N, C-alpha and C positions, 0 to 999 in steps of 0.2 A: 444230800449232795454236798461235796466239798465246797468250802468257801475260799475265796481269794480276794484280797484287796489289791487293786491295780492302780498305779499312778501313771498318768500320761503327762509328760513334761513338754509343754509347748514353749519353745525357747527361740531366741534370736541369736543364731551363731554367726561368726565372722569367717568369711572365706580365708583360709590360709593361716589363721591365728590359732594354732593348735593349743597353745598354753591357755589362752582365754577360754576356748571352748571346753578344754578339760576341766577348768575350774567351774565353768557353768554346769557341766555334768555332775561334778562332785557336789556342788551346792544343792542341786535339785535332788540328788540321791539322799543327802542329809534330810531335806524337807520331807521326802517320801518316807524315809525311815521313821522320822518323828511322827508322821501321820499314820504309822502302823502298816505301811504298804509291804506286801510280799514281793511284788514285781513292779518295776518302773521301766517305762518304755520311752525312748527318745526318738526324735525324727531322723530321717535319712541323712547320712553323711554328717552328722552333727559334730563330730570331732574335727573335721576339716572345713566345714561349711559347704554350701551347695548353691549353684553348680560350680564345680572346680574347672570345668572346661579342659583345656589342654594341660593345665597344671597336674591333672590326674596321671599323666603319662611320664612325669618326672620321677626317676628312681629315688631321688632324695625325698620327694614328697611322700611316696609310698612307704619308704623306710621310716620316715618320721611318724606317719600315721599309725603304722603297725606298732612302733615302739610306744607311742603315746597311749594306744589302747591297752597294751600290757601294763603300762604305768598306772593308768586309771584303775584297772582291775586290782592291782596290788595295793593302791592307796585306799580303796574301799575297805579292804580287809584290815589294813593298818589302822583305819579310823573306827573299827568295830562294826563295819557295815557289811561284813562278808556274807551274812545270811541273806541279805537282799539280793534278788536276781535283777540285774540291769541289762537291758537290751539296748545297745549303743551303736548308732551308725558310724562307719569309718571307711577309709580307703584301704582296701586289701589288695592282694596280688594272687592271681591264679597260679597254681603249681603245675609244672610240667607242660606249659603252653609254649610251643615253638614259634618264634616271631616269623611273620610272613605276611603276604598281602591280605588285608582285611583284619589283621590282628593289631590292636593298638600297642604301641611301644611299651614294653615292660609289663604287659598283661595286667593292667589295673582292674580292680573289681569294686563295684559299689556294693558294700557289704554291711552286715551287722555282726557285732560281737556279743555273745551272751556271757555276762560276767557273773561269777559266783565264787565265794571262798578265796578271793585273791587271784583268781585265774580266769582266763577265757576258756569256757568249757565247751563252746560251740561257735561256729562261724557259718554264715550263710550269705551267698552273693545274690544279687538281684538276678532273677531268672529271665524276665522280659525287659529288654532295654527300650527306653522311650526315644522314639526317633521320628516324631512329627511335631508340628507346631513349633514351639521354641526349644523342644528337646532335640539333642544331637548325641545321644549316649552311645550309639554304635561306634562313633568315632573315638570315644574315650574309654570304653569299658569292654571287658570280656564277660559274657553272660555266664551265670551260674547254672547248675543242673541238679541242685540238691534242695529238697524241702526238709528242713530240720525241725523235729518235734522234741521239745524239752519238757520233761515232767517236773512240775513245780507243785509241791505239797499235794501230790496225788491228782493233779490236773494236767492233761496234755495241752501244751501251748505250742502252736505253730506260728511261723512268721513268714509274711511275704512283704516285699518292698514296693510301695507306690505303684508303678506301672503294672506290676504283677497282678494287682487287684482288678485292673481294667480288662484283663484278658480272660476270655471264656475258658473254662476247664480247671482253673486253679482252685476254685472253691470245691469242685468235685474231688480233686486230689486231697485237699484238706479234710474233707468228709471221710474219704476212704482211709486216711491215716488215723482217723478216730479222734482228732483234736477237739477239745471242748472250748478252747479260746483261740482266736486268730488275732494276732497283733500286726498292725500295718504301719511301719514307720514311713513318713512321707516328706518329700520336698515338692509340694504341689503349689505352683504359682497361682496367684489370684487372677481372676478375670470376672467381670460382672456376672452375677447369678450362678457362679460356679458352686456356691454352697448348696443350692438345691440339687444340683447334679450329684454332688458327693454323697449327700445323705441317701438319695435314691440308690446309688451304686452300693453303698455299704449295706443298706437294708436288703438289697437283692442278693448280694454275695453271702450275707449271713444266712438267709433262708436256703440258698442253694447248698451251702456248706453245712447246714444244721449246726451252726456254731455261733457263739457270741463273738462280736468283732470290735476291736479297739483300734481306732484310727487316730494317729497323732501326727501333727503337721508343724513345720517350721513357721515362724512369724518374723517379719522384718523385711527390709529392702536389700537387694543385691543387684546393682547396675540397673538393667531394664526391668528386672523382675521384682514383684512384691509378693511376700508370703503372708497370708491372712490368718494362719492358725486354723481355726474352725475344727479343732479336734473333737472327736465324739465317740460315743459307745452305743452300740445297738445290741439287743439280745438275739437269741437264735431264731426268734420269730420276726426279726427285722424291726422291732420297736425301739425307738430312741429312748435311751435311759439316762444319758448325760451328754452335755455339750459345753464347750468353753466359749468365752467371748472371742471376738475377732480383733486382730491387730494388736493384741497385748500378750505378754508372756504370762503363763499361768500353769499351775500344777493341778490337774484334775484327778481327784481320788474317787474311785468307784469300788463298791463291794459287789461281788458276783457270786451267785450260786451256780456251780458248774458241774457237769457230769464227771464222774470219776474216770481216771485214765483207763483206756481200753487197750493200749499198747498194740495197736493194729498196724499192719503194713498194707500198702495199697495193693489191690489185685493186679494181675497182668492185664493191662487194658491199653489199647492203642492210644487212648487220650493221654496216657502218661509216659509214652515212649521217651526215653532220654531223661526222665526226671526220677532221681533216686530219693528215697526217704531214709533219713538217718535219725536215730533216737539217742537222747541223753537223759539220764535220770539225775536230776539235782536233788530232789527230795520226794519220796513217795508217801510220807506220813502226812495226812490231812492236818490242817491247823485246828486247834480247839475252837468250838463254836464261840462267836462273839457278836456283839450288837452292831449291825451295819450302819454306816453313815448314809445320809440322803444326799446324793450328788446333785449339782445344779444342772438345769437345762436352760442355759441363758438364751434370750431371744436374739434373733438375727437383726442386724441393722437394716433399715429400709434401703432401697436401691441407690438413692442419691448419697445418703450418708456413707454407705459402703464404699462407693467410688471415691468420695472426698477423703475418707480415712486412708484409702490406699494411696492417694496422691501425697498426703501428708507423710505417711510412713515411708514411701519411696524417697522423697526429698530429704527427710530427716536422716535416714540411714546412709544415703549417698554422701551427705555432707559430713556426718560424724565418722563414718567408717573410713572415709578418705582423709580425715584429719583437717578439714577446713574449719576455720574459726567462724566464718560468717558468709553471707551471700549478698550479692549486689544485682539489682535489676533496673532496667530502664522503665520509668513509670510515665506513661503518656496520658493517663486518665482514661484510656480505653478499657474495655471489659477484660481483655486477655491479661494484660499486665496487672490490672487491679486484682483479678482472681489469683494470679500467681503471688502477688504481694500478701494476700490474706492467707494463702496456703503456707507461704514461707513463715509468716508470723506464728501460725498455729503449729508448725513443725519445729521451729527453733526458738521462738520468743522474739519480741520486738528488738531486743538489744543486739541481735545477731543479723538483722535485716536492714540493708542500706539501699535506698531508692535514689535514682538520679532522674531529674526532669531535664530534658534537653529541648527547650522550645526553639523553634525556627521561625522564619517569617510567616510560615503558613499555619503555625499552631494557633488554635483558638484559645480564648481565655478560659473556657470551661475545662479544657484539657489540663491546664495548669492548676486550676482550682480543684478539679476532681482528684488529681494526684495529691495535692495538699490535704484534701479532706480524708483520703485514705490514710495518710500519715497521722493525721490527728486522731482518727478513730482507732487505729491499731497500735500507735506508738512507735512505728518504725522510723528510722532516721531518713530524712529526705533533704537532698541538696539540689540546687538548680545550677546547671552549666549551660548557658545559651550557646547554640552552635552556629548561629548566623554568621559571626565573624570568621569562623573556621571554614564554613562553606564558601563564603565570598573569596577567601584566599585560594581555595582550590579552583573555584570558577575563574579567578583571574589568570590562573596558569593554564587551565584546560578548556574553558569555554564550552562546557557540556550542555546539552539540551535534551528535552523530552525525558524518556525513561532513564537515561544515563544521569541526568541531573537529579531526578527523584531519588535514584538509588544512592547517589553521592551523599545525600543528607542522612540516609540510613547508615551508611558506612562511617560517616563522621561520628555519629552517635556511638557506634560500636568501638571506635578508637578511644573515645572518652571512657567508656565502660572498662575496656581492657587496660587502659592506662591506670585507672584507679584500682583495678584488680591487682595489677603487678605491684603497685605502690603500697597497697594496704592489705593485700592477702585475701581478698574476697573471692568466692566462687561466683562467676557471672551466670545468671539464669537467662536462658532464651525463653521467650514468652509466647511463641507461636503455638496455635492450636492445630489439631489434626486436619481440619479442612484446608487450612493454608499450606501446611506441609504437603498434603496430598497433591494440591494443584500447583505447587511451586510459587505461591504468593507469599514469599518471604525473600528478603534480599540476602544473598550469600555474602558473607563477610560484613553483613549489616545486622538486621534484627535476628538473623540466624546464628549469630556468634554466641558463644558461651560454653559452659562445661556441663550443664544439665538443663533439661527442658521439662518442667513439671507437668505441662498440659499437652505434650506432644501427641498423646493418644486420646485426646478429648476433642470430639467434634464441636464446631462452633455452637450449634444449638444446645449441646450439653453444657458448654461453658456458661451460658445464660441460666440454665436450670440449676447448676451447681451454685452459682452466685445467689440466686433467689433462695435456694435451700439454706445456704450458710447464713444469710440474713434472718430467715425465719427461725433457724435453730437458735440464734442469739436472742431474738425477741422472745421466744418461748421460755428462755431462762432469765429474762429481765436484763439482758446485756445489750450493749451498744452494737447494732449491726455493723460489721466491719466494712461493707462495700457500699459506697455512695450510690443512691438510687439513680443519679444521673448517668453513672458509668454503665448501668444496666439498660437504661431506657434510650440513650442516644444512639443514632445509627453509627455503625462502626466505620472508621476511616483511618488510613495510614497517615493522613495529613502531610503528604509530600507535594501537593499542589493545591491551589485555591479551590475550596468547595468539594474536595475529593471524597467519595464514598466507595466502600467496597463493592456496592451493587452497580457501580459504573462499569465494572469489568467481570463481575461474577453474578450468577443467578442468585435469587434469595437463598439464604443459607438453609431454610427448611427444605427446599428442593435439592440444592447441592448436596446436602448431607444424606438425603435418601439415595441419590445416585452413587455417592461414595460408599455407602453401606453395601449396596448391591455389588459394585465393581471391585472394591478393595477388600472388604471383610468377607463377603460371600463368594467372591471370585467369579461372578457371572460375566458372560460375554456381553458385548455392547447390545447385541440383538435381544438378549434375555433381559437386559435392563430396560430397554424400550418396551418390551412386552409387559413390564410391570406398570406401564402407564406414563412413562416420561417421554418428553419431546425428543424425537430422533436426532435432530440437528444439535440440540443441547447435549444429549448423551455423547455423541461423537466428539463434540468439543471438549467436554469434561474428561473423557477417558484419554484423549490426546494430551491434555494438560498433565494428567497423572503420569502417563508414560514418559513424557519428556522431562519430568522433574526428578527422575531417579538420581541423577548426579548430585543434585542439591541435597536430597535426603541422606545420601551416603556421608555427607559432610555435616549433617545436623547433629547436635548433641544427643546423647541418650536421654530417655525419659521413661517414666513408669508405665508398664503395660497394664491397661485396664479393660481393653476390649478383646474380642475373640481373636483378632489378628492385628497386631501392631506393625508399624514401620520399624524394622530392625531385625531381631532374631526370627520373627514370625513370618515375614514376607521377604523373600529373597529373589529378586529378578535382576538380570544383567543391566548394567548401565548402557553398554554398547550393544544394540540390537536393532533390527529393522522390522520387527513384528509390530504391526499396528492393528488395533481393533477397528474394523470398518463394518458398517451395517450390511454391506453387500456380502460379507463373509457369513 
């Protein structure tokens, strides 16, 4: 059987930075060539970054992407890498498409370019557009209708892009076309436990297509999305033969014994209506036999470490890709801000993290000391700005009482944070968790203020689990646990009135988070949530809180998606509506 050395380039692209991304592609091509690779595969839309959203429809972006792809192909040849076959994701344009209803402006396509000998020898657009969850590709792209098979050193190589792999029938088309290797460039966002789903999918499609399968994914953060990499290779029997680490850039090099090219065309079959197969021969001569390398199969992270790494990656890339020097957050000594502080230090280093303690007349001594202890353990910069005099000044003018007075304190804190942000150039972090964001238990223009929200998609019970995991991780390595034990063990409180606790107005978080999982993430009706064993009156109260807080969530900063359904791109409901979930329904 012919041999082929394949390199999968798991990289962190920047949306819209075509020059940076081109250099990234060229650098990995050099590494792949030095490793003796015959074929190198890059993730989906790597030249432009992903997702482009409505930038994809700009004529200038399309033209720049196409030109950059041609430039990269030419530079590979100029650098003596013309014999290497590179499959590179880019933004292309459909030919002959007439604009009209349902056609994205300028007919953009999510495509790959096959580069060889200084030229683009084949192009293929994504056939199935991703249009569920956080995907919205029908808005931005024109679907392709071609499956391109490229013969490389006597092996037929087919390509499908991300969502194409999830659709039934594509593996059969690949098998009918006689491909020996299927490469799959991806921009697949992270969510908890998705790595298990991906491996199962790749194994299943390899068996269905009777083809070895190479899956390469992006890594890094992009607004709400985090890409975890998790690139892998399976053989035609569905067995895992190589796998990268998660959340890091990596070049995975794998040697494969593959069937010789059969040069088949798919039969006339209703399953393939509208799908053409095109062929390009790059090289039909097999490579001389060589000693294969042993590729790594790196272990997966455990569930909590995986989520924690996703949060760190999302924050780091949001800060760095948007050009911020540092971050600032209010540190109350509570578990939410304490966890955010630890995440920020892990993402950016202590020199770029600035905490502010804003004690009021209701702040307990342990809140101040716990914030100071976090700073001591992590090395972040902490300053104290008491807010009682400022609150008194507002109260002298307004005379607020009750909830309005409580929220005033939160908003004064936010004025301090934003003032320091403007003066010193920090990005302010909002430290609310998903349970609070869901039920509206955050003060708009108060603790909800900021540019990024690291734990926005983390339920309160998971906040505690992640804090305990982070400390245990440090202890196992002989390091100082970053999170003070008191921040984990004390009852949560906003400290806006004497003796206040979260449980004064919310059910225990273990119960609340179960209801939120059912109603928000699994989208069950109120009656279905009650059927899972929750108190009916409590369910009706919680779902009412969730529905009424939509206007707050629309004004909340973005944060990294780690669950199956986050607040943001994933869950879109109107602010203004009269629908309410009632048990009578």
